[in-house]
C-alpha positions as CSV (number, residue, x, y, z in Angstrom):
1,T,-0.1,0.0,0.2
2,D,2.7,2.5,0.7
3,V,4.6,1.8,-2.4
4,L,1.3,2.1,-4.4
5,D,0.6,5.4,-2.7
6,E,3.9,6.7,-3.5
7,W,3.4,5.3,-7.0
8,M,0.2,7.1,-7.6
9,S,1.8,10.4,-6.2
10,L,4.5,10.0,-8.4
11,Q,2.4,9.0,-11.3
12,K,0.4,12.5,-11.1
13,N,3.0,15.0,-10.9
14,W,4.8,12.9,-13.7
15,M,1.9,13.5,-16.2
16,Y,1.5,17.2,-15.2
17,L,5.6,17.7,-16.0
18,E,6.0,15.3,-18.8
19,P,4.6,17.3,-21.3
20,I,6.4,20.6,-20.3
21,F,9.7,18.8,-19.9
22,S,9.3,17.2,-23.6
23,S,9.6,21.1,-24.7
24,E,13.2,21.7,-26.0
25,D,12.9,25.2,-25.0
26,I,12.0,24.6,-21.2
27,V,14.8,22.1,-21.3
28,R,17.1,25.0,-22.4
29,Q,15.9,27.4,-20.0
30,M,15.7,25.2,-16.9
31,P,18.7,22.9,-17.2
32,T,18.7,21.6,-13.7
33,E,15.2,21.0,-13.3
34,G,15.3,19.3,-16.8
35,K,18.3,16.7,-15.8
36,K,16.3,16.0,-12.7
37,F,13.3,15.1,-14.7
38,Q,15.1,12.8,-17.0
39,G,15.9,10.9,-14.0
40,V,12.4,10.5,-12.9
41,D,11.2,9.9,-16.2
42,A,13.5,7.0,-16.6
43,F,12.7,5.4,-13.3
44,F,8.9,5.9,-13.8
45,R,8.8,4.5,-17.4
46,R,10.7,1.2,-16.0
47,M,8.4,0.8,-13.6
48,M,5.6,0.9,-15.7
49,D,6.9,-1.2,-18.4
50,E,7.8,-3.7,-15.3
51,A,4.5,-3.5,-14.2
52,V,3.1,-4.2,-17.6
53,E,5.2,-7.5,-18.0
54,V,5.0,-9.3,-14.5
55,K,1.3,-8.4,-14.1
56,L,1.2,-9.3,-10.3
57,I,1.3,-6.2,-8.4
58,I,2.6,-8.3,-5.3
59,N,5.6,-9.3,-7.2
60,V,6.0,-6.0,-8.1
61,T,5.7,-3.8,-5.2
62,T,7.4,-6.0,-2.9
63,Q,10.7,-5.8,-4.2
64,E,13.9,-4.8,-2.3
65,N,14.5,-0.9,-1.7
66,L,11.3,-0.2,-3.8
67,L,10.0,2.1,-1.5
68,P,12.9,4.4,-0.6
69,Q,13.5,4.7,-4.5
70,F,10.1,6.1,-5.0
71,H,10.4,8.3,-1.8
72,K,13.6,9.3,-3.5
73,F,12.0,10.3,-6.8
74,N,9.0,11.8,-5.0
75,H,11.5,14.4,-3.5
76,E,12.8,15.0,-6.8
77,I,9.5,15.8,-8.3
78,E,9.2,18.3,-5.5
79,L,12.3,20.0,-6.3
80,I,11.5,20.2,-9.7
81,L,7.8,21.5,-9.2
82,K,9.9,24.3,-6.6
83,G,12.3,25.3,-9.3
84,L,9.5,25.4,-12.2
85,N,7.5,27.8,-9.8
86,Q,10.4,30.1,-9.4
87,Y,11.2,30.2,-12.6
88,L,7.6,31.4,-13.7
89,E,7.8,33.8,-11.1
90,M,10.6,35.2,-12.6
91,K,9.0,35.6,-16.0
92,R,5.8,37.3,-14.3
93,L,8.2,39.7,-12.5
94,A,10.2,40.6,-15.9
95,F,6.8,40.9,-17.5
96,P,3.9,41.5,-14.9
97,R,1.2,41.0,-17.5
98,F,2.1,37.4,-17.3
99,F,0.5,37.5,-13.9
100,F,-3.0,37.5,-16.0
101,L,-2.5,34.2,-17.2
102,S,-2.4,30.7,-15.6
103,N,0.4,28.5,-15.1
104,D,-0.7,26.3,-17.9
105,E,-1.3,29.1,-20.1
106,L,2.5,30.8,-19.5
107,L,4.0,27.6,-19.9
108,E,2.5,27.1,-23.4
109,I,4.0,30.4,-24.6
110,L,7.1,29.6,-22.8
111,S,7.6,26.0,-24.1
112,Q,7.4,27.8,-27.9
113,T,9.6,30.7,-27.5
114,K,11.1,30.2,-31.1
115,D,7.2,30.5,-32.4
116,P,6.3,34.1,-31.5
117,L,2.8,33.4,-32.9
118,A,2.3,31.3,-29.7
119,V,1.3,34.4,-27.9
120,N,-1.6,35.7,-29.9
121,P,-4.2,33.3,-28.3
122,H,-3.3,34.5,-24.8
123,L,-2.8,38.6,-25.8
124,G,-6.6,39.1,-25.0
125,K,-5.6,37.9,-21.2
126,C,-2.5,40.1,-21.0
127,F,-4.1,43.4,-22.7
128,E,-7.7,44.3,-22.5
129,N,-9.1,43.9,-26.0
130,I,-5.8,43.5,-28.1
131,V,-6.8,39.9,-29.5
132,K,-3.7,39.7,-31.8
133,L,-0.4,41.3,-33.3
134,D,0.1,41.8,-36.7
135,F,3.4,39.2,-37.6
136,D,4.7,39.4,-41.1
137,E,4.8,35.9,-42.0
138,S,7.0,36.7,-45.1
139,K,9.6,37.3,-42.9
140,P,11.6,35.1,-41.2
141,S,11.9,37.3,-38.0
142,L,8.2,37.6,-38.0
143,D,8.3,41.6,-37.9
144,I,5.5,43.0,-35.7
145,S,3.8,46.1,-37.1
146,A,0.4,46.7,-35.7
147,M,-2.0,45.4,-33.0
148,Y,-6.0,44.5,-33.7
149,S,-8.7,45.1,-31.2
150,G,-11.7,42.8,-30.7
151,E,-13.7,45.0,-33.3
152,G,-11.0,44.3,-36.0
153,E,-9.8,47.9,-35.7
154,R,-6.1,48.1,-36.6
155,V,-3.5,50.4,-35.0
156,D,0.2,50.5,-36.7
157,F,2.9,50.6,-34.2
158,L,5.5,53.6,-34.9
159,K,8.2,51.2,-34.8
160,T,8.4,47.5,-36.0
161,I,9.4,45.2,-33.4
162,I,11.7,42.0,-33.9
163,P,10.7,39.3,-31.5
164,T,13.8,37.7,-31.4
165,A,14.9,38.2,-27.5
166,Q,13.3,36.1,-25.0
167,V,9.4,36.5,-25.0
168,E,8.9,38.7,-21.9
169,A,11.3,41.4,-23.4
170,W,9.8,41.7,-26.9
171,L,6.2,41.8,-25.2
172,L,7.7,44.6,-23.0
173,Q,8.5,46.3,-26.4
174,V,5.2,45.9,-27.8
175,E,3.9,47.4,-24.5
176,G,6.0,50.4,-24.8
177,Q,4.9,50.8,-28.5
178,M,1.1,50.4,-27.9
179,R,1.7,53.6,-25.1
180,E,3.8,55.3,-27.9
181,S,1.8,54.3,-31.0
182,L,-1.4,55.7,-29.5
183,A,-0.3,58.8,-27.8
184,D,0.9,59.6,-31.3
185,M,-2.6,58.6,-33.0
186,A,-4.4,60.7,-30.3
187,I,-2.6,63.9,-31.6
188,N,-3.4,63.3,-35.0
189,C,-7.1,62.2,-34.2
190,L,-7.3,65.5,-32.7
191,K,-5.7,67.6,-35.8
192,A,-7.7,65.7,-38.1
193,Y,-11.0,66.9,-36.1
194,K,-10.7,70.3,-37.9
195,T,-10.0,69.0,-41.3
196,E,-12.4,66.2,-42.0
197,K,-15.4,67.1,-44.1
198,T,-17.9,65.9,-41.2
199,R,-17.9,64.6,-37.5
200,Q,-19.1,61.3,-38.9
201,D,-16.3,60.8,-41.4
202,W,-14.0,61.8,-38.5
203,V,-15.6,59.1,-36.1
204,L,-15.4,56.4,-38.6
205,N,-11.8,57.2,-39.6
206,W,-10.3,56.7,-35.9
207,P,-10.4,53.7,-33.8
208,G,-13.1,54.2,-30.9
209,Q,-11.1,55.0,-28.4
210,M,-9.1,58.0,-30.0
211,V,-12.9,59.4,-30.9
212,L,-13.9,59.3,-27.4
213,A,-10.8,60.9,-25.8
214,G,-10.8,63.3,-28.9
215,S,-14.8,63.8,-28.1
216,Q,-13.8,64.7,-24.4
217,F,-11.2,67.1,-25.5
218,Y,-13.1,69.2,-27.7
219,W,-16.5,68.9,-25.8
220,T,-14.3,70.6,-23.1
221,Q,-12.8,73.4,-25.5
222,E,-16.1,74.1,-26.7
223,V,-18.4,74.2,-24.1
224,E,-15.7,76.6,-22.4
225,E,-16.0,78.8,-25.7
226,A,-19.8,78.8,-25.6
227,M,-19.6,80.3,-21.9
228,S,-17.0,82.5,-22.5
229,K,-18.4,84.1,-25.3
230,A,-22.2,84.2,-24.7
231,G,-22.6,82.7,-21.3
232,A,-25.9,80.7,-20.6
233,K,-27.2,81.6,-24.4
234,G,-23.9,80.1,-25.5
235,V,-24.5,76.8,-23.6
236,S,-27.9,76.6,-24.4
237,D,-26.8,76.9,-28.3
238,Y,-23.9,74.4,-28.0
239,V,-26.6,71.8,-26.1
240,K,-28.3,72.0,-29.6
241,V,-24.9,71.3,-31.3
242,L,-24.6,68.4,-29.1
243,N,-27.9,66.8,-29.7
244,K,-27.6,67.2,-33.3
245,Q,-23.9,65.2,-33.0
246,L,-25.8,62.5,-31.1
247,D,-28.6,62.2,-33.7
248,N,-25.7,61.9,-36.3
249,I,-24.4,59.0,-34.2
250,T,-27.2,57.2,-33.9
251,T,-28.1,57.4,-37.5
252,M,-24.6,55.8,-38.0
253,A,-25.1,53.4,-35.5
254,R,-28.2,51.8,-37.5
255,D,-26.4,51.5,-40.5
256,P,-24.9,48.3,-41.7
């Protein structure tokens, strides 16, 4: 019974760790734990092969010194799990948005560091409403040039990012480009408000967040102008302008 308890404990942890340490990327980043797991893996597979061959559990479990061996490899498994958790914590501290991902999701990314596209399914959890990055698959380096929102809005980056470093390093660059590109776009969006033929055109030509920010900017400016030029009457007249803008937006929202 003691042997079987230890065996089942080893098997449960082996099943969790085996897919992780099957990845060359993980083993390369965690050589000590990878080497320890090789020893655990060899022992576990040997015992399973023996169980299949002998078929009598009493004969398998009553071998001399078998229980100490299970104790030993279960202790090795504990050390591997501890090392794995420290490794994941280190990655999360390097790129804090990884805290939004579960261990399994983070490991899925880290086990495919040579494939930057592996981050796309998890971007929505790291960045609110960013569903994918635009990777240039025609280039071996898979350059990143833009991001897409859940509604399909595209925002081009000011600088192209080449995802060749560790995943947390180039994701930090992506985060930086998100901020810089949106800041630059906000300025251009404000300028365009004055040059577009109609406000409806302006709304359609810019991402939603830029339109909201720009609308708040010009609302503040135009309310102040209305108050300073004509007092209460100016504000009353400006309400009519705002209501007309709302009617136009309502009409646009009903359009396919």
